[in-house]
N, C-alpha and C positions, 0 to 999 in steps of 0.2 A: 565537642560538635562543631565545625565555624557555622553560624547564622549568615546567610549572606541576603534574603530574602527571595521571596517567587521570586520568579522568570517567567517571560510569558512570548513563549517564542511562534511565530506566525508563518509560515511558507509564503513566499512571494509569489515566485513561479519557478521553472524547476532548479534554478542554480544562486537566487538570491532568497536571504532568512531577514524577518526579522524579530531581534532581541529586547521588552523593556523591561526593565529593573528601576525600581520609581520613575521619574522624573527622566530616564537617560533612556534614549531609543539605541541600537545600534545597527547595523546591515550588515550581513556575514555573507556568505559566501558555503557553500555544505563542510569545508576540509575546517575552512575557517572555525564555523559552528560546533564541527564535532570534537578539535583543535581545543573550544572552551569549554566544551561541556563535560569532555576526558578531564581537563583539570579543575570543574569544581567537584567530580567526583572523588577523584583522588585526596580533597579537602574534607569531605562532609558526606551528611545520608542526603538522599531531596526523596521526595517522592515526587508522579510525575502525572500529571494526572486531565484531562481534558481540558481543556478551557472553554468556558459556556457562557458564552455572550449576550451580558448581565450588565447593560450600559443606560445608561436616562435617553432623554432626550436632545438633551447637549454634550452625550458620548459619555459622557465622566461614567467610570464603574459602580457599580453600586454593589450588595447584597442587605440579606433581608435579615436580620439578629431572632433570634427565639429565646429570652430566655424562660426559660422551663425550675423551678420555686412548685419542692412539695407541698402541701397543703394539711390542712386540721386530720386529716381523711388520712394521710399515709399517700394518698396520687398526685401524681402532675397534673400541676397547674400553673397559665402563663402566666405570667411579670407582666408580660412587656411586649410585643411586637414591634422593630419598626426595622426599615431603610436605613443604611452609611452609607453615605457617598463620596468618594474620594475625589483626587484632581489625579493623581497618578493615569498612567496612561493603563497598565493593568489589572494594578490593589487597584481597594479600601483604604482610605486614613485614619486615623482615629484621628480624634475633637481636636486635643490639643495637640494634633501635628496639620492640622484647619481642613482636617476634613468634615464632614453634620451631617445631622441627625435630623432623621422628621417625620410625620405622622404617616402607616400604613395605610389608611384607607385613602385619604389624603394622593401621594404621594401611587400607587399604585393606577390610580382612577388618567392619572397626569400620564403615565407611562404606557398604563396598557389600559389605552381609552374603548379597543374591543372587544373585552374579555369583562365579564360582572366578579365585578373584585371580591363579593364575599365568594364565591365558588371559590375565588384562591386563597382566602387568608381560610378560607377552611382546605383545601387539600395541606397548606402548607400545617396546619393545627392537625389533620389527621396522620401525617408527614413525623411532625415531629413526635410526637407523645408515641407512631408505634417507632422508629430510631432511637431512642432516650430506652427506653421496658427497654429495647432487646440488645442496649448497649450495656444496661445493666443488667442484664443474664449473658451473658460474655464474658463480661468479664469480673462479676458476681462481684460489685460494687453498691454499697448501697451509699446512693446520694441525695443529697439535698438539692440543690440547684445544678443544673446545665442552661449551658447557651451554644443553641445551632446555628448555622449560618448558612445562606443560601443566595441559592446562586440561580435569574430568572432569568431562562431563556429567552433574546429578543425576539427569537422564528413561532417559538408556541406558547410563551408563555410557560413553560411548564419551571418547577422547582424542584434544583439537585441541590444534593446535600455538600455544603465544602468540608465540616469538618465539626466536631462540639470540642468542642470549651471546656472542661468542668475542673477548669485552678482558675478559680477569682474571673465567671469569663462578666465581670465590672457591671456596676450597675448605675451611669450616668444618667441624671435629670428622671429616675423611679423612683433613686433607692428606697420610698415611703412603702410601694407596692413589693418593692424582696421583701423589708420587714414584715411586713402585716402575717405575710405566708409563710415565712422563715419561722415569724415566734408557735403560730398553730400548729405546725407544724414540730418545735420544739414541743412545744405542752403534746400532741401526738405522741410525740415517742417520749417523755412523761410519766405517759398513764397507762402503754405498753408496757414496758418496764418495771410499775408499780403492780402490773397484774402480773408478771415473770413473776414477783418477788427478790427483786434488787429493790 
């Protein structure tokens, strides 16, 4: 599959559309956009979803990464929850390309001053656990680690799932928190195998 990245398409008026791909912004009429999208589809597969306006006060795109790991009881626990901020128009940017991360509490207080921060963090946590438990059931996978990415709607501060990452979700700046939990989970698995006679 050809990977061309995330395209943000926004309707401006009856016959004009704005499309952002990384830092490049292009304007199309309906016919031109139709042609562009048709050519994209011929080259690969895409997921189309509604864009959630999730931007900082400086109009930078952001998401909230929730990094979950299994603990010493085989239950999901939170290694880290943090905002990831980008500079491209429509998507966040990884840190080695210039994006940056922050502290979740301070970030939410600054960008959503009218929302009770602890309530929003707890909503994100509750949603994360429900989603990862359902994901495991649905795919019958026994996971030990996952990264869930959420957009926070600027209009009402509601969290929306963007994606679930189960293939090396990354541990930048918090390796110890992940390792501590995974070591406990490894001990738990070893004990379970010992009890089953393996």
